[in-house]
C-alpha positions in Angstrom: -16.5 -29.8 5.1 -20.2 -29.1 4.6 -21.1 -26.0 1.9 -23.0 -24.2 4.8 -20.0 -23.8 7.0 -18.2 -20.5 6.7 -14.4 -21.1 7.8 -13.4 -18.4 9.5 -9.4 -17.3 10.3 -9.0 -17.2 13.8 -7.4 -13.9 14.5 -6.0 -14.7 17.8 -3.8 -17.2 16.1 -2.4 -14.5 13.9 -1.5 -12.0 16.6 0.1 -14.5 18.7 2.2 -15.6 15.9 3.1 -12.0 14.8 4.2 -11.0 18.3 6.0 -13.8 18.7 7.7 -14.4 15.5 8.7 -10.6 16.1 10.2 -11.3 19.6 11.8 -14.5 18.2 13.7 -12.3 15.7 14.9 -10.1 18.4 16.3 -12.7 20.6 18.2 -14.1 17.5 19.5 -10.8 16.7 20.6 -10.0 20.2 22.5 -13.7 19.9 24.0 -12.8 16.7 25.0 -9.3 17.8 26.6 -10.6 21.0 28.5 -13.1 18.7 29.9 -10.2 16.5 31.2 -8.0 19.5 34.4 -8.9 19.3 34.9 -7.5 15.4 36.5 -3.9 15.3 33.3 -2.6 13.5 31.0 -4.2 15.7 28.9 -1.2 16.3 27.7 -0.9 13.1 25.6 -3.8 12.6 24.1 -3.0 16.3 23.2 0.0 14.9 21.8 -1.1 11.7 20.0 -4.0 13.1 18.8 -2.2 16.4 17.3 0.7 14.3 15.7 -2.0 12.1 14.3 -4.0 15.0 13.0 -0.2 16.2 11.5 0.8 13.0 9.6 -2.7 12.8 8.2 -2.5 16.1 5.3 -0.1 15.7 4.0 -1.9 12.4 3.8 -5.2 14.5 2.3 -3.9 17.5 -0.3 -1.9 15.6 -1.1 -4.8 13.6 -1.3 -7.1 16.8 -3.4 -4.6 18.3 -5.7 -4.7 15.6 -6.1 -8.4 15.1 -6.6 -8.6 19.3 -9.6 -5.9 18.9 -10.8 -8.1 16.1 -10.7 -11.1 18.1 -12.2 -9.4 21.0 -15.0 -8.3 18.6 -15.7 -11.8 17.4 -16.0 -13.1 20.8 -13.1 -15.6 20.0 -11.6 -17.7 22.5 -8.8 -16.8 25.0 -10.4 -13.3 25.7 -8.1 -12.6 28.7 -5.0 -12.8 26.8 -6.2 -11.2 23.9 -7.2 -8.1 26.2 -3.5 -8.6 28.0 -2.1 -8.9 24.0 -3.9 -5.8 23.0 -2.5 -3.6 26.2 1.1 -5.0 25.7 1.0 -4.1 22.0 -0.3 -0.9 22.4 2.3 0.2 25.3 4.7 -1.0 22.5 3.3 1.0 19.9 3.2 4.1 22.0 6.7 3.6 23.3 8.7 3.2 20.0 6.0 5.5 18.0 7.9 8.8 19.0 11.4 7.5 18.3 10.4 5.7 14.8 9.0 9.4 13.9 12.0 11.1 15.0 14.2 8.9 13.4 12.3 9.2 10.1 12.3 12.8 10.1 16.1 13.0 10.9 16.5 10.8 8.3 14.5 12.8 5.6 16.5 16.0 6.5 19.5 14.5 6.1 21.3 15.4 2.5 22.0 12.4 0.1 
């Protein structure tokens, strides 16, 4: 590779990979929880992992929105897909942000 060429990171790859990985983890989580539903205490893992999945929704969606915006600013390929990803990740962040903040406030108000 010649020295004059700068190797730039493609933001669209990171954005698609981050959101895709989060969604795949959600599917795997749902399959595992459905497999353990026959246990007596099946509700506790569902509450824990459901809360964990909800808590990770906002940071992943915000990171995807930032990466999609950076990709659009750089005029990288797949512009229509990036616009769609920006809209979807913004809607996910807005949907889960209030629930996540409510959960954190309720968690902080509990007495240890």
